C-alpha positions in Angstrom: -30.6 6.2 11.0 -30.8 4.3 7.7 -30.4 7.5 5.8 -27.1 8.1 7.6 -25.5 5.0 6.3 -23.1 5.7 3.5 -22.8 3.4 0.5 -19.4 1.9 0.2 -18.2 2.3 -3.4 -16.9 -0.7 -5.3 -13.2 -1.1 -5.5 -11.2 -2.6 -8.3 -7.8 -4.3 -8.2 -5.8 -1.2 -9.2 -7.6 0.9 -6.5 -6.9 -1.8 -3.9 -3.2 -1.9 -4.8 -3.0 1.9 -4.7 -4.7 1.9 -1.3 -2.2 -0.7 0.1 0.7 1.3 -1.4 -0.5 4.5 0.2 -0.9 2.6 3.5 2.7 1.4 3.2 3.9 5.0 2.6 2.0 6.2 5.7 3.6 3.4 7.7 7.1 4.3 6.4 6.5 8.0 7.4 6.8 9.0 3.7 3.3 10.5 3.5 1.0 12.2 6.1 -1.9 10.2 7.3 -5.0 11.5 5.5 -7.1 11.8 8.6 -4.6 13.3 11.0 -2.1 14.9 8.7 0.7 13.5 10.9 3.7 11.5 9.9 4.2 8.3 11.7 6.6 5.5 11.2 6.1 1.8 11.9 8.5 -0.4 10.0 6.9 -3.6 11.2 3.5 -2.6 9.8 5.2 -1.4 6.6 6.9 -4.8 6.2 3.5 -6.5 6.7 2.0 -4.3 3.9 4.9 -5.1 1.6 4.5 -8.8 2.4 0.7 -8.6 1.6 1.5 -7.0 -1.8 4.1 -9.7 -2.4 1.5 -12.4 -1.8 -0.9 -10.6 -4.2 1.9 -10.6 -6.8 2.5 -14.3 -6.4 -1.1 -15.4 -6.3 -2.2 -13.2 -9.3 0.8 -14.0 -11.5 -0.3 -14.3 -15.2 -3.8 -13.3 -14.3 -3.6 -9.5 -14.4 -4.0 -6.9 -17.1 -0.9 -5.1 -18.1 -2.1 -2.0 -16.2 -2.9 -4.0 -13.1 0.5 -5.7 -13.2 2.3 -2.4 -13.7 0.5 -0.8 -10.8 1.3 -3.7 -8.5 5.0 -3.7 -9.5 5.3 0.0 -9.3 3.8 0.0 -5.8 5.9 -2.8 -4.6 9.1 -1.3 -6.0 8.4 2.1 -4.4 7.6 0.5 -1.0 10.6 -1.9 -1.1 13.0 1.0 -1.9 11.5 3.3 0.8 11.6 0.4 3.3 15.3 -0.2 2.6 16.0 3.5 3.0 14.3 3.6 6.4 16.1 0.4 7.6 19.4 1.9 6.5 18.7 5.0 8.6 18.4 2.8 11.7 21.8 1.1 11.1 
């Protein structure tokens, strides 16, 4: 059974932000889930993901490389715009 365990690769900040951004896109129904291929939409979960990225933005301010900051801002902007678009559809 030991040989069946897979090593978990290390993750850096940019990969972490990209993972959260993709999760937000799945939650907004903007991308298919990688395991199921299905589109689902859960605005509450998407808002939680956006809030999590916002916390990261606040807590890492002035402590990121230019590339890390650009990745974080790009992800947040994309999710915020997509979220606003989805909320607008409901009204």
